[in-house]
N, C-alpha and C positions, 0 to 999 in steps of 0.2 A: 291411386288417386290422392293427390295432395291438395288439400283445401287451405288456401292462404287468405281467405276472405274473413275468417272469424265467424262465419255463419254455420252453426251446427246443423248437421244432417243434409247439407247441400249436395254432397257427392253420393248420397245413398242411392244404390242401384246402378250407378254409372259403370262400375266395373263389370257387372254381369251383362249389362247392355253391350258394352264394348266386346266382350268375349263372344257373345252370341252373334253380333254383327260380323266379326272377323271369321267366325266359323261358317256363317251363311255365305260368305264370300270365299270360303275355302283358302283362307290365308293363315299361315302359321306366323307366330311372332316370338321374338326373343324377349323383348322388353319394350313396353310402351308406358311412358310415365305421363300422366295427365295432371296438369296443375290448373286449379281454378283460382284465378287472381282478381285483383281490382284494377281499375283504370291506370293508376300510376305505374304499377309494375308492368302492365301490358304495354303502355307507352314506351317504357324503357326497352322492353323486349323488341317491339316493333322498330325502334330506332337502331338497336344493335343488329338485328337480323336483316332488315330490309332498308334501313336508312330513311324510314318514314317517321314523321312526327305523329304523335297521338296514339290513342288506343284503337284496337279493332276487336272484333268478337272472338276470332280464333286464329291462331298461328300454329302451324305444324313445322317442326324441325326434323326432317327425316335423317336418319343416320345410316340405315341399311334397309334395302327393300325385300330381301329374301334370306332368312325370315325377317319380318319387319322389326325394326328397332327405331323408335322415334320418341320425341317429346311433343306433347300437344298442350298448348296454353289456351285456356278459355277465360275470357274476361266477363265475370258475372255482371258487372255494372253495364257494360256494352250490350250484353245479351239481354239484360232486363229492359234496356231502352228499346232494343229491337222488338222485344215481345210487345211492348206498348204500341210501337209503330205498326206492327203486323197483326195486332189483335190476337196474339197467341199467349198461352200460359208460359211464364218465365222458365219454369222447370222443364217444360216440353222444349222450349227454345234452347235450353242448355243441352239437352239430349241431341237435338237437331245439329247443333254446332259440334258436339262431340263426334257425331258420325261424319260430319264434313271434314273434321281434322283427321279422322281415321282413313277416309278416302284419300286424302293427300298423303298420308303415311304409306298407303298402298301404291302410290305413284300417280294417282289421278290428278289431272290439272283442270283448272277452271279459267284458263286464259282467253277463252273465246265464248261468246254467248251460247252456242250449242253445247259445249262441254260443261258450262256452268249449269244450264238447264238439266242436263243429264244427271249431274251430281245431285242437284236439288231434288230431282224426281226420285232418285234412288234413296235418298235420306227420308223423304216424305213417305214413300211406299213402305220402307222398313218400319218406321215408327208407327205408321197406321196399322200395319199387320201385327206389330209387337204389342202395341197398347190399345188398338182398336179406336184410335181417334186421330184427328188431324192437328190437334193442339189448339183448336179454336173453340 
């Protein structure tokens, strides 16, 4: 976990959550590097990877699927905005986005409404079981 936000303690517990999630999905991994960044850096990454302007909450750059090797970028500012919109705790939303990024690293896609709903349900169910809360 690489925290580029300057906010101390922000990534605490994310590594163990990621390992537990991957184990629950019976997926081995070689290396997954997670960066927590701010809007400006995420906007640059979004432009470089997808040719899209502006920040987004999570971007996964898969390198290898088996065992998993990937980079996951989480934008703390976008995630905090989403938390306000959805009425969730920002730290819970950060974990939610981490799981979303990990699912992409495992090869999951959310390019259709049914696929997106399934991904979101898996994230919600895992976090609810792991933390005993829905984030609200």
